[in-house]
VOGU-3710 file (C-alpha; in Angstrom, 3 decimals, decimal comma):
1> mdrdyfryep> -168,079/58,217/55,882  -171,505/56,912/56,509  -173,697/56,742/53,192  -176,590/56,429/55,196  -176,151/59,884/56,755  -177,873/61,806/54,109  -180,157/59,448/52,812  -183,332/61,544/53,942  -183,741/65,277/52,865  -184,446/67,690/55,829
11> aqaygrsrrk> -188,086/67,959/54,356  -189,119/64,548/54,462  -187,428/64,216/57,548  -190,038/66,138/59,260  -193,094/64,394/57,711  -193,670/67,371/54,544  -194,115/66,788/50,882  -191,744/67,922/48,490  -193,274/71,522/46,672  -195,488/71,119/43,346
21> ktnlfgwsva> -193,887/73,206/40,770  -196,555/76,437/39,406  -198,574/76,218/36,440  -197,328/79,458/34,279  -199,622/78,059/31,500  -202,574/78,425/33,415  -201,991/81,665/34,454  -201,458/82,804/31,461  -204,792/82,051/29,708  -206,516/83,459/32,909
31> illltglafa> -204,800/86,476/32,284  -205,629/86,434/28,463  -209,171/86,010/29,520  -209,270/88,331/31,794  -207,876/91,479/29,278  -210,330/90,067/27,124  -213,046/90,971/29,151  -211,830/94,030/30,013  -211,203/94,651/26,427  -215,096/94,036/25,601
41> awlgsfyifw> -216,433/95,738/28,650  -214,840/98,801/27,120  -215,923/98,353/23,643  -219,290/97,913/25,156  -219,248/100,655/26,892  -218,199/102,687/23,680  -221,037/100,831/21,591  -223,493/101,870/24,169  -222,752/105,192/25,770  -221,327/106,933/22,513
51> qperpqsyri> -223,959/105,455/19,966  -227,366/106,014/21,772  -229,196/106,136/18,724  -229,241/102,134/18,366  -232,480/101,022/19,512  -230,362/98,450/22,240  -228,049/100,839/23,604  -231,415/103,552/23,899  -232,894/100,843/26,027  -230,063/100,052/28,197
61> lkklhkiepa> -228,846/103,619/29,059  -232,872/104,065/29,597  -232,807/101,682/32,784  -229,304/103,326/33,429  -230,855/106,515/33,752  -228,553/108,215/31,629  -230,954/109,913/29,082  -232,014/113,043/29,929  -235,923/113,922/28,951  -236,244/116,150/25,808
71> krfeltaapa> -235,540/119,869/26,511  -237,488/121,965/25,557  -235,616/125,150/24,635  -235,831/129,232/24,514  -235,939/131,517/20,998  -232,972/133,188/22,728  -231,007/130,127/23,977  -231,594/127,790/21,025  -228,382/125,449/19,600  -226,488/127,356/16,991
81> geflsskqly> -227,268/126,611/13,897  -228,277/127,336/10,236  -231,599/128,130/8,639  -232,295/126,356/5,347  -234,728/126,832/2,711  -236,639/123,639/1,069  -234,131/124,080/-2,087  -231,173/124,152/0,275  -232,122/121,245/2,013  -232,836/118,825/-0,925
91> dryiamspte> -229,324/120,147/-2,629  -227,439/118,875/0,515  -229,153/115,451/0,878  -229,388/114,654/-2,331  -225,442/114,845/-3,038  -225,079/112,335/-0,027  -224,067/108,734/-0,866  -226,078/106,117/1,155  -223,231/105,228/3,418  -223,059/109,425/4,013
101> lttvnaelir> -226,214/109,634/4,646  -226,715/107,080/7,439  -223,892/108,327/8,776  -225,417/111,727/9,131  -229,051/110,092/10,247  -227,327/108,923/13,384  -225,613/111,970/14,092  -228,701/114,337/13,869  -231,051/111,740/16,468  -228,009/111,560/18,378
111> nyirnfqqvr> -227,739/115,176/18,968  -231,749/115,129/19,659  -231,067/112,566/22,374  -228,333/113,929/23,912  -230,509/117,767/23,756  -227,730/119,280/21,570  -224,570/119,089/24,608  -222,474/117,503/22,228  -222,823/118,989/18,447  -220,313/119,000/15,872
121> glvpyvvgrf> -220,937/122,022/13,836  -224,146/123,385/13,229  -227,640/122,540/13,572  -229,580/122,385/10,551  -232,919/124,115/10,873  -235,432/124,075/8,370  -237,409/127,543/6,737  -240,208/128,311/4,421  -243,745/127,321/3,564  -245,682/123,866/3,602
131> nimeaheltp> -248,736/122,792/2,915  -249,908/119,848/4,782  -250,842/116,688/2,846  -252,151/114,529/5,508  -251,692/114,584/9,006  -252,029/111,027/11,556  -251,788/110,169/15,495  -248,967/108,766/16,825  -249,317/105,487/18,456  -246,781/103,342/20,735
141> ndvfmsgmva> -245,637/101,544/17,681  -244,091/104,894/16,030  -240,975/106,774/17,298  -242,430/109,418/19,111  -245,537/107,438/20,864  -247,770/110,690/21,379  -249,044/113,652/19,487  -249,398/114,158/15,527  -246,908/114,088/12,478  -248,198/116,220/9,487
151> ltnavdhgel> -246,497/114,786/6,254  -246,091/117,926/4,104  -244,618/119,051/1,012  -242,616/122,284/0,169  -244,560/125,422/-1,168  -241,429/126,629/-3,319  -239,692/123,276/-4,337  -241,854/120,338/-4,426  -238,925/117,802/-4,705  -239,061/118,303/-0,991
161> lmehvypadp> -241,311/116,152/1,331  -240,978/117,271/5,166  -242,642/115,183/8,364  -243,610/118,004/11,196  -243,892/116,137/14,519  -246,149/117,547/17,032  -245,663/115,627/20,499  -248,261/116,561/22,758  -250,155/114,933/25,590  -253,403/112,409/24,800
171> qalplmkqtl> -256,098/114,938/25,812  -254,947/117,587/23,123  -255,324/115,263/20,143  -258,678/116,098/19,901  -258,095/119,584/18,838  -254,797/118,771/16,907  -257,065/116,643/14,394  -259,073/119,428/13,778  -256,531/121,712/13,178  -254,263/119,800/11,249
181> vmgleikler> -256,228/119,375/8,050  -255,162/118,771/4,718  -254,315/121,682/2,413  -253,611/123,822/5,954  -250,388/125,741/5,189  -247,234/125,866/7,396  -244,838/128,447/7,835  -241,519/128,392/9,080  -239,802/131,823/9,747  -236,341/132,254/11,127
191> thdlsaiiha> -237,503/134,386/13,655  -240,392/132,643/15,393  -239,882/129,237/14,676  -237,043/126,215/15,665  -237,482/123,278/13,663  -234,662/121,087/13,658  -233,808/118,563/10,915  -233,519/114,738/12,561  -233,512/112,490/9,736  -233,633/113,047/6,004
201> erlpdgrimi> -234,531/110,005/4,014  -233,967/109,759/0,113  -237,044/108,368/-1,788  -236,960/105,713/-4,905  -238,052/108,720/-7,018  -235,153/111,222/-6,423  -237,202/112,930/-3,701  -235,599/113,882/-0,501  -238,099/113,558/3,237  -237,036/115,279/6,425
211> tampllygsy> -238,554/114,886/9,687  -238,482/118,114/12,005  -239,057/118,657/15,350  -240,155/122,385/16,741  -237,619/122,683/19,781  -239,612/125,376/21,340  -242,316/122,570/21,759  -244,813/126,033/21,972  -248,630/126,244/21,382  -249,705/126,709/18,003
221> tvtrgpgtft> -253,232/127,800/16,509  -254,797/128,653/12,871  -255,516/131,760/11,661  -259,358/130,912/11,290  -259,314/127,784/13,897  -261,109/126,756/17,046  -258,420/126,911/19,558  -254,998/126,467/20,426  -253,036/123,415/21,576  -249,849/123,013/23,395
231> leppldlnla> -246,546/120,423/22,721  -245,017/118,825/25,418  -241,045/117,318/24,443  -241,217/113,281/24,500  -240,614/111,641/27,088  -239,109/108,053/26,084  -238,622/107,311/22,189  -239,096/103,768/20,429  -235,890/103,851/18,270  -237,081/100,103/17,027
241> agwplfkdaa> -239,902/101,482/15,077  -237,607/102,818/12,371  -237,972/105,951/10,011  -239,353/107,734/8,413  -242,816/107,835/10,569  -244,530/107,915/7,061  -244,330/104,305/5,736  -244,291/104,068/1,522  -247,762/102,710/2,072  -248,826/105,956/3,949
251> rknaetqyas> -247,106/108,016/2,184  -247,934/107,087/-1,181  -251,824/106,839/-0,281  -251,365/110,799/1,422  -249,730/111,610/-1,995  -252,998/110,365/-4,290  -255,420/111,786/-1,777  -253,623/115,029/-1,783  -253,371/115,297/-5,593  -257,424/114,532/-5,999
261> yrertapktt> -257,683/117,592/-3,330  -255,557/119,955/-5,376  -257,982/119,021/-8,185  -260,888/120,326/-6,616  -259,394/123,220/-5,120  -257,201/124,929/-8,107  -257,635/128,411/-7,852  -259,087/129,904/-11,039  -257,097/132,419/-13,049  -258,180/136,321/-12,036
271> esvagiaptp> -259,101/138,789/-14,963  -257,029/141,647/-15,555  -258,316/144,954/-13,874  -257,476/148,497/-15,525  -255,048/146,975/-17,904  -253,319/145,460/-15,028  -251,981/141,896/-15,620  -254,137/139,306/-13,770  -252,928/139,561/-9,985  -251,499/136,171/-8,634
281> pppatnelir> -253,053/134,164/-5,656  -252,401/135,658/-2,545  -250,934/133,989/0,882  -252,599/131,302/2,370  -255,563/132,777/4,517  -255,353/129,813/7,328  -251,656/129,016/8,348  -250,746/127,091/11,474  -248,880/130,046/13,676  -247,061/129,405/16,952
291> vepaaplegp> -248,248/131,450/19,612  -246,391/133,526/22,099  -248,207/133,497/25,237  -248,119/137,546/27,284  -246,007/138,095/29,715  -247,829/139,008/33,290  -248,151/142,898/33,989  -246,524/143,662/36,996  -248,720/146,095/38,906  -248,045/149,633/39,362
301> kvavvtpppa> -245,350/149,733/42,443  -246,164/152,410/45,108  -243,270/154,411/47,015  -244,730/154,687/50,270  -242,861/157,998/52,201  -242,451/158,043/55,815  -242,945/161,676/57,320  -240,379/162,974/58,903  -240,247/162,541/62,954  -241,613/164,722/65,283
311> pppspppskt> -239,487/167,562/66,988  -238,348/167,523/70,182  -240,489/169,774/72,833  -239,070/172,825/74,134  -237,247/172,828/77,492  -239,126/174,417/80,343  -237,382/178,083/81,172  -235,456/178,026/84,233  -236,471/179,981/87,290  -234,290/182,695/87,783
321> tkgnkknqka> -234,801/185,284/90,737  -235,043/189,328/90,112  -231,750/190,961/90,344  -230,313/188,111/87,358  -233,396/189,031/85,232  -231,661/192,434/84,256  -228,098/190,493/83,974  -229,383/187,720/81,976  -229,854/187,995/78,195  -233,356/186,924/76,642
331> tptpsptpar> -233,221/183,566/74,858  -235,393/183,060/72,253  -237,695/180,168/72,777  -237,297/177,458/70,001  -240,601/177,251/67,644  -241,590/173,982/66,837  -240,358/173,106/63,223  -243,800/172,652/61,040  -244,488/169,522/59,714  -242,854/169,161/55,817
341> tptmvaqnsp> -245,443/168,195/53,227  -243,920/164,368/52,790  -242,747/163,885/48,954  -245,386/162,793/46,412  -243,402/160,180/44,615  -245,503/158,485/41,131  -245,438/155,488/39,589  -246,827/155,233/35,550  -249,471/152,848/35,696  -250,410/150,657/32,630
351> lpkptptpsa> -252,447/151,744/29,709  -255,954/150,560/30,826  -258,423/149,169/28,435  -260,633/152,175/26,769  -263,115/153,211/29,335  -266,355/155,304/28,289  -266,110/158,900/28,922  -267,620/160,513/32,134  -269,792/163,176/32,195  -269,056/166,546/32,861
361> tavalakspa> -270,242/166,485/36,663  -267,728/163,970/37,198  -265,158/165,734/35,793  -265,928/168,957/37,200  -266,174/166,858/41,019  -262,537/164,974/40,193  -261,034/168,626/39,658  -262,519/170,249/42,341  -260,035/170,196/45,421  -261,169/168,888/48,245
371> psvappaatt> -260,965/170,381/51,947  -258,278/168,981/53,854  -257,604/169,585/57,584  -254,168/170,029/58,182  -253,354/167,175/61,214  -250,779/167,294/63,416  -246,878/166,499/62,775  -246,582/163,579/64,633  -249,812/161,588/63,487  -249,265/162,391/59,698
381> ppvvavaspp> -250,000/159,485/57,560  -248,206/158,307/54,784  -248,958/159,769/51,334  -249,057/158,014/48,292  -249,581/159,187/44,949  -249,968/157,067/41,541  -250,179/158,723/38,580  -253,353/158,660/36,739  -253,094/156,868/33,085  -252,891/158,808/29,964
391> pppaspspsa> -256,836/158,455/28,343  -257,224/156,348/25,784  -256,586/157,516/21,742  -259,002/158,832/19,991  -258,697/156,364/17,258  -255,829/153,665/18,212  -254,145/151,861/15,652  -255,049/148,087/14,539  -251,682/147,364/16,456  -253,368/148,973/19,971
401> sapdnllast> -256,604/147,496/19,299  -255,103/143,472/18,874  -252,848/142,075/22,079  -248,980/141,462/21,857  -249,404/137,483/21,932  -252,088/137,339/19,090  -249,891/135,904/16,837  -246,347/135,396/16,790  -245,578/134,384/13,284  -246,771/136,516/9,975
411> agggnwktfp> -250,509/135,138/9,813  -251,285/136,848/6,359  -254,153/138,962/5,935  -256,019/140,308/8,741  -254,455/141,736/11,802  -250,690/141,944/12,535  -248,075/143,548/14,968  -247,025/147,228/13,793  -245,007/149,386/15,053  -243,875/153,004/15,332
421> pgkmpvgrli> -241,569/154,720/12,887  -237,776/153,083/13,543  -239,064/150,681/15,882  -239,486/147,637/13,520  -237,619/144,916/14,394  -233,416/144,781/12,748  -234,166/143,275/9,143  -231,936/143,967/6,108  -233,095/147,116/4,015  -233,059/147,300/-0,026
431> tpadlrdlad> -234,540/148,825/-2,901  -236,416/147,959/-6,024  -232,895/148,097/-7,729  -232,113/144,895/-5,265  -235,672/142,974/-5,660  -234,377/140,575/-8,721  -231,141/139,705/-6,776  -234,027/138,624/-3,695  -235,731/137,010/-6,354  -232,951/134,654/-7,313
441> rglagervyl> -231,770/133,620/-3,992  -234,984/133,735/-2,068  -235,723/135,349/1,734  -234,586/132,027/3,395  -236,275/133,225/6,519  -234,853/136,637/6,848  -236,719/139,639/7,341  -235,983/142,326/4,818  -237,335/145,523/4,041  -238,295/147,679/1,249
451> kgqfvvnfte> -237,932/151,393/0,643  -238,297/153,962/-2,370  -241,001/155,975/-3,759  -243,386/154,112/-5,737  -246,926/155,041/-7,748  -250,264/153,750/-6,910  -251,546/151,717/-10,298  -254,525/150,056/-8,296  -256,034/149,640/-4,820  -258,676/147,519/-3,062
461> pnravlrpkt> -260,031/147,682/0,001  -257,158/146,078/2,008  -254,758/146,418/-1,107  -252,497/148,450/-3,533  -250,511/147,656/-6,587  -247,252/149,680/-6,733  -244,597/150,129/-9,388  -241,211/152,151/-8,537  -241,336/155,784/-9,547  -238,760/155,872/-12,139
471> gitdavlkla> -237,284/158,930/-14,354  -237,382/159,218/-17,794  -234,005/157,383/-18,796  -234,825/154,370/-16,525  -238,293/154,329/-18,425  -236,404/154,153/-21,877  -233,618/152,266/-21,319  -235,650/149,464/-19,294  -232,578/149,042/-16,444  -232,680/146,582/-13,931
481> gggqnlriiv> -235,032/148,127/-11,256  -236,892/150,686/-13,120  -239,791/149,587/-12,617  -241,248/148,009/-16,390  -241,197/144,365/-15,170  -241,765/145,050/-11,464  -244,914/144,900/-9,710  -245,538/145,463/-5,868  -248,361/144,020/-3,851  -249,365/145,534/-0,552
491> dfpagytppa> -251,208/144,267/1,792  -252,405/146,614/4,611  -254,191/144,985/8,173  -257,708/145,673/8,511  -258,912/149,936/9,529  -255,742/151,251/6,823  -257,050/153,253/4,307  -254,611/152,554/1,058  -253,588/155,672/-0,887  -255,626/156,716/-3,492
501> rgstvtrdea> -255,064/155,673/-7,096  -252,229/158,224/-8,741  -250,595/159,304/-6,209  -246,830/158,625/-5,113  -245,888/156,887/-2,026  -242,276/157,523/-0,427  -240,454/155,162/2,029  -237,460/155,621/3,822  -234,945/153,989/6,659  -237,745/154,638/9,096
511> rpyeitevrk> -240,854/153,932/7,403  -240,168/151,146/4,882  -242,421/147,834/4,017  -241,628/144,832/5,061  -241,519/141,687/1,828  -242,815/138,985/2,583  -242,330/136,923/-0,908  -240,787/137,600/-3,888  -242,502/135,452/-6,859  -240,721/135,935/-10,744
521> qsdgqlnvfv> -243,010/134,483/-13,257  -241,967/133,242/-16,359  -242,074/135,919/-18,719  -240,130/137,994/-16,607  -242,557/139,757/-14,432  -241,662/140,367/-11,152  -244,517/140,388/-8,375  -242,715/141,267/-4,538  -245,944/141,372/-1,712  -245,289/143,504/0,981
531> reimq> -247,351/144,455/4,383  -248,012/147,708/5,545  -246,136/147,296/9,736  -245,987/151,377/10,558  -248,744/152,474/12,669
//
């Protein structure tokens, strides 16, 4: 066999080069790099989308239009939550470690940014009474860049401070500066307010300072103020500014000025009257309250009645011969159907404002029947009847003279909304024996009513001091609720006459008193502040 026969390979014989080997190492490195890139993208998306409370994540999501504007909630469609008093809030956050507090704060602001759409558990709301220590304008260097924020101190628990945020448009700032002044009391109630906690801070001295945002973004005024301002949800947040809104230097300066203010305006102890112990200071006469606008009244609906159709004309008589007239029976000619009087539909109209009494001549003219001419049935126009409003009462109650949108929260003195017997809002009904237990745990924003039989010990123009009426056995044994160390101070609206001294007052389930505050003194004296809410 010739050795040169297989000297060249077929590929070389046709001028093609030999195939190169595949670089498996390079492909392995490329696949690993792509896997790491995908893993980094997944971690980055988790870091950004699931932690919008971080300043960098918030800015990226804002540019991607993945952050919805803050939502204005309704009181009846608010996120599910729990209402906590100042003491309950202090006990909750003081027990947390720094790491736990950081985790809770991240979740609180995350829920707020997401408009409470993915909330685990209940949203914490704050209730109670707070006094403003200082209020300053929000700037672009703050978390909320427009409006005002008020630094307040809890009335019933001084270890808790609260920053109450009032975001608003710049045109509302002049009125807000006149309204949010030092010493003004803020009363947050469960039935009227919805202030969610979005941050909690532990101060170096052991106190707790929380930041609360009113989710209703409603209108606010004061009981003795110049006007009303309305809040607006913030459009953007500057999370890089950090928490709290009142930094250490500003907070210490506010506390110093508030301490000097309290020294100048400290209330003096009142002397006893008619053998009764001094009356404790009443609730603040000037409070910041939320105002609910009145719903527009709809006009009376008028029912128009269409007249019945005209009867068809009678057919003409047929021509008959004389012979047929005798055999033909007499057919009566149908008479036209009389036109029926259209039904008069009355619609009650709302009560008008009181008007002057008309003169006797005008009343006589109004009552005298007008002469009527019966028109043809086919041309009878539609009759519309609207019931005339009833005359105003001779002596309207204070609730009738005050508009419904006057105050949404308890204003404390003056005028407040009253109700007919048995028509008050739903609440818990207690007796004087349950008052001491109520003093230990507080109202906590709950609506509580008081019933029982009481004796009037002292009266003033708009106030009366009562004590429960007890039997001889209770008076001797001094049982709980027996009235020996219990005093009930009743506030009456303007225009009400308190009962006479020495008389007996009985209040049942249909006509109870509404409890506004319960104070327990160091000597065991229990002062219960209630108000008259019945018409």
